[in-house]
N, C-alpha and C positions, 0 to 999 in steps of 0.2 A: 504493499499499500504506500502510495506517495501523497504528500500533503503540500499544498501551496497557498499563498495568500498574495493578493494584489491590492495595494492601497490606492484610493482614488480621490481626486478633488473635482468637484463640479465646476465646469468652466462656463456654462451657459445658464439654463434654467431647467427645472425638472417637474414633471407631473406624471404620476402613475395612478391611474384611476382605480377607485375602489367600487364605485357604483355607477353604472351607465346612466342612471337617471339623475345623478348629482355630479355636475361638472367640478365641484369644489372638493369632494371627498377624495382623499388620497389613501393609498394602501398603508396599513399599519399592522403591527403584530399584536400579540395578546396583551402586551403592556401598554399599548397605545402609542408606541414609537414608530416613526415613519421608516419604511423599509423599501429596498429594491427586492421584490420577491424572487426567490430562486428560479421559478418558472420563467419569469421575464428575462433574468440574466442568461439562463441556459438557452432560451429561444434566440436571443440576439447573438450570443456567442456561436451557437451551432449554425445559424444562417450564414454567418461570416466564414466560418471554418469550412463549410461545404464548398465554397468557391475556390479554396486553396487545395484541399486534399479530401475529396469526397469519400474515398475508401477508408482513410484514416479517421474521418469523422464518424462514420458508421461504426468503426471498430471501437471508438471511445464512448460514443453516445448511444449506440444501438439503433435499431430500425424495426418498424413493424408496419408493413404495407400490404399484408395479405399473402404475398408471395414468399416473403422471407421475414424471419423474426429473429432478432438478436438482442440480448440484454445489454444495456449500457454499462460502462465501467467507470464513468465519471459521476461524482456527486457534488452538487453545488448547493450552498446554503444561502438562506435569506441574508441580505446585507443591511444592517442597521444604518440609518442615515443620521449623522451628527450635523445638525444645522449650523450654519455660520452665524455671525453676529447679526447679519441682516435677516435671518430667519426666512420669511416668506415675502413675496412681492406680488403686487397686483399689476397685471399686464393688460393693456388694451390691444384688441386686434382690429384689423381693418379688412372689411370685405372688398375684394377686388373685382371690378367689372371685367369679365373674361374677354369681351370684345375690345374694350379700350385699353385695358391694362392699367387703369388708374383707380383710385379709391372711390368707392360708392359713397355718395353723400348720405350722412346720417345712418350708416350701416356699420356700427361698431359693436364690439362684444368684449367682455372682460373675463378674466379668470385669475385664480390665485395659484402661484407656483412656488416651489422651493427655490430659494435664491442661490446665485453663484457663491462658491466658497464652501458649500456643504461637503462633508467628507464621508466616505464609506469604505469598507474593505470586503473584497470578494474572497470567500474561502472555498476551496475545492479539494476533493480528494479523488484519487484514481487507483483502481485495482487493475494492474496490467503487469505483463512480464518484463517489459523493458522501460527503464527510467527515461531513456531518450525519447520514447513516444510521448510521455507526459511533458518532458521538458520542452520539446519542440512545440507542442500545442500550447503550452503555457506562454512561451515567448510570442507565438503568433497572436494570442489574445491580447497581450500587452501592445504589440505593434498595431493591431486593429483598433484598439481604444485610442491610442495616441495619434493615429492618422485620421480619426473621425469616422472610420468605417464601422465601428461598433458603438452604438449609442443605445440609450435606454429610455423607456417610458413612451409617452404620447408626444405628438407633434414633432417628431424627429426631423422631418424634412424642412421644418421652419426653424431649425437650429436648437431645439430642445434636447436634453439628455446627453450633452457632450461632456465627457469626462477626460481627465488626464491622469495617467498612472504616475504617482509620486514616489513609489518605491514598491518593493515586493520582498516577501520573506523567502529565504532559501528553501528550495524544495527538499523535503525530508523523505528519506528512504527508511520506512519503518522496519525493514529487515535488518538495518544497521543498529547496533545497540546504543550508540551515542545519539543517533537521530531519534530513536524511540524514547530515550530518556528526556531529550529536549521537548519532544511532543507531549509527554506525560506532565511535564512541568508547566506547560501552558504557552500561549503565544509569545509572552515577553521573553521566553528563553530561546526562541528561534532567532537565528542570525538574520539580520535585516540588511537588504541591499538598498542603498540610497538612490536618489533621483538621477545623479549623474550617470550611474550605471544603467538605469532605465532608458536614458536617452541613447545609449549604445545599441539598444535593441531596435533595429529598423531594417527595412529592405526585405522583410519576409514576404510581404505581399502589398503591392500598390495597384490593386485592381480598381483604380478610380482615376479620374481626371480632375484637376483642380485649376480654377480660374481666380485670379486676384486682380481686381480693377482698382487702381488708385485714381482718385478724381477729386477735383475741387468743387465747391458749391459757389460759383461766381456771383450769383444773384440771390435767389431766395428759395427756401425749402419749407414746406409745411406738411407735416404728417400729424393730423389732428388727434389729440389725446381723448377727446370726448368729454372732458371735464369742464365745469364752470369755473371761471376765474374772476377775481375782483378787477384786474386791470385790463384784460383783453377777452374777446369772445372766443377766440381759438388760439391754442398754443400747441407746440410740438410735444410729441411723446417723450416722457422721461422715465427712467427706472425709479420705482417707488422709493427705494432705500438709498441708492447711491446718488440719485439726482442727475445721472448722465442722460444727455439727449441721445436718442437712438432711432434708427429706421428698423422696424421689425423685419426679421427674415421672411415672414409671410408676405410682406408687401413686395419684397424683391422677387420672391418666387412667383407671386401672382402676376407681376409685370412681365416676367420672362415667359410664363405660360401663355398669357394673352398674345404676346408677340409671336410665339410659336404657332398659335392658331392662325394668325394673320399670314405668316409665311406660307404655311401649307395651303391655304386657300388662295394665295396669290398665284401659285404655280398652276392651279387648276381652277378655271373660272366657272365650271359647272358645279356651283356650290351645293345644289340639292343632292347631287350624286356622290359627292365626296365627304359631305359633312360627317356622316356616321363613321366612315373610315378614319378621317382625321381625328375625331373625338376618341376613338379607341387608341390611336397612336399617342395622342396627347396624354390620355389617362394612364397609359403604360409608362410613360416617361415621368409625369409629374404627380401621378396618384389620382385617386377618385374618392370623394367623400359624399357623393350624391346619393348612394344607396345605403342599405343596412350593412353590407360587407365592405368596409373601407380598405382601400389599398394605399400604401404609403408613397409609392413612386420612388424614383432614383435620383432626383435632383435635390440636394441639400443646400440650404441657404442660411448663413449665420446672421445674427443681428449686426447692424452697422453702427458702431459708437461714433458720435460726433463730439470730439473733445474741444472744449473752450471755443465754441462758435461765437460769431458776431450776431447779436440779437437786434432785430429792428422791428418796430411796431408800425404797421400800415393801417391807415384808415381807408375803408372802402365803402362805396354806396351801392346798394342792391338795385338792379335794373329790372323793371317790369318786362318780362320776355314777350308779352303780347303787344303792349303799346310801345315798348322801346324807351320809355322815360324812366326817371328815378322813382323809387318807392319812398313815400314820405315817411320820415322817422325810421329809416332802415339803414342807418349807418352801422358798419361792422368794423371791428378792430381785430387785427391778427398779428401775432408775434411770429415772425419768420426768421430762419437761420441762414447764415452763409459762412464760408470759411475765409480766413484772412492770411496775408503774408505767405502765400504758397502752401498753406496747410491743406492736407488732403484727408479724405475718408477712404476706408478700404472695404470693398465689397468682395466677399469670399463665397464662391460657388463650388460645390463638389458634385460630380456625377459618379455615383457608385455603380460599378458594372454588375454587381451581384444580381443574378436572375435576369440579365438582359441578353438578348441576341445581339450579334455583332452589328447588324444593320441598324438596330435601335440605338446602340451606343453612338454610332456615327451620326445619326439624325439628332440625338440629344446634344452632342458636341456642336453640331452646326447651328442649332437653335440658340444655345447658350452663348456661343462665340458672337453670332450676329447681333443678339440682344445686347450684350455687353459693349460691343463695338459701337453700336448706335446710341446706347445709353451714355457712353463716354463722349460721344460727339454731340450730345445735347438734343438728339432727334426724338428721344423717348423720355417723358417726364416720370418722376416719382412722386407719390403722395397726392395731396389735394391742391386745388387751385391751379391745375395745369392750363386751364383756359385763360388765366391772367398772367401766365408766364412763370409760375412757380415750378420748382422741381427739376430744372434743367442743370445737368452736370457738365463739367469739362474734364475729360480724362487726361491723365498724364502718362500712365503706363498700364499695359495689360499683360499680366504674366500668365502664360499657359503652361502648366506643370512647371518645368524648370527654366523655361525660356521667356524672357521679358521683351515686350515690344513697346515702342514709344508712340504716343499720339503727337502729331505735329499740326499746328494751326497756322496757316498762311493765307492771308487775304480771304478769311472766312471759308477756306477750303480745308477739309479735315483729311489727313493722311494717316493711315495705319498700315504699314507694310508688314505682312505676315508671310515670310518665305518658309512655308511649312507644308510639306507634302501630305502629311497626315490630315491636316485641316482641309486641304484642297479636296482630298477624297471624301471627307465628311460632307462638304458642301455639294459635291457631285451627287452623293447618295441622297441628300435632301431633295435635290431637283429630280432625280430619277424616281424616287418613291412617289413624289407628288404628281409626277406625270404618269404614274401607273406602270412604269417599265420594270418595276421590281415588285415582288410579292410583299 
C-alpha cells in the first residue's frame, strides 16, 4: 500500500453544490465543515488521467461498463477546506447575448463562493504492485492541477475551482518498516516536499492550448455590478472582500462564444440549414446549460483583474428610442474604468483537449484566436455600454502557448503577424467545416 498527500491553495473561487434547488448551499461533512468530496476529486482526476494513460487509469481506478469489470486500486478521501481570511465572496454574473456577445441589460445573477486563498489537502492511497505506477500517477495529478487542466466544483469553464499545489508529502511504501512507522505516527511525521520542488514537476501532459492577451483599456470599460450606489447609478464589478475590479471569466467566455456563432454563420449564408449544426458544434466547444444535463465545454476563461485603474464618472441622458428626444429627468451617472501609463490587463484562455476530436480542437483554436485578435484590435467590445463606445480594448501582445506576437497600430490600421503553420491549419479547418466539406 502506498500513501500520498497533495496540499492545495485556491487561486480563483470555488462552489461545490450540495442541493440542486439551492444555489447557495455547499457541500459539508458531518461536522458542518466545507469539503471537496472524494467523488468530485476522483471524477476530475480520472477524467484528466484518461487522456494521458487510458490503460493505466483503468488499472488504478477500475472500470465497469458491462463488457468488463475491474476493481479500482486507488482510494481518495474527502478534503476539508480551510477558509482564508476572506472566507466567502458574493459574485455577480452577467448574462451574455449569444448573438451580440455583449451583456444583456438588467440580466444579472448573484451567488456566494469560497474565496481565493482557501486551503485543502488531497489524501490518496493505492494498493498496487509497483510504486512507480502510483508515483507517476501522483506527479501527473500535480502537473494537471498546476496547469489548470484539473479543476474542481461548478462553473469550471468560467474560471472557478482553480487550485495550485503548494507542496506534497513524500509517498510512503507501507511494506517498508520506516515508512510504516511514519504512517502510524500521523501526517506530521511524513516528510514534506516544499513548493519549489512541486514547480519542478511539469511537462507530464500539456494537452491544452493557452492564449494570453495583454491589452490596455484606452477609453472606458463598464461591467455593471448590479448594485445600488450612493454616488453613481452603475459601477464596475469588484471582488467583495479584496475590492479588486475585475471582468468575470463568464463575460469573456460569452463574448468568444457569440463571436464563434457569428463566424460559423458567416461562412454559410443558408442560416436555416446550418443553425442546428453550428449550435451542436458551439455547444461541444463551449458547453451547454440549456437542458437538464449540463455539459461543461472545453474553453476555460479566468477572471481578469484590473489593478489600480483610472476611474471616471460620466453623466449620460437617456434617449426616447421612439421619438428620438431626451427623456425628462432621466439623467444617468456611470463610473467607468480605463488603464493609464501603459498599464495592461491580461486575458487568459485555455482550450482543454480532453474529450475533443482533432477537428474540434482546431475549430476551437481558430475561434479563440480570431476573437482575441479582434478583441485586441478594438473591433469587439466587452461589458455594457458598447453602443456608446465602452469596452473597447487596445492589444499589445498575444501569446499563443509559448510564442508571443505583437499588435502594431499604424494610421488606424491594425497588424498582427502570426507566422504559425498550426494556426493556419486551424483557420482552414474552420472554413472547411463551415462550408460543409468536412464531417
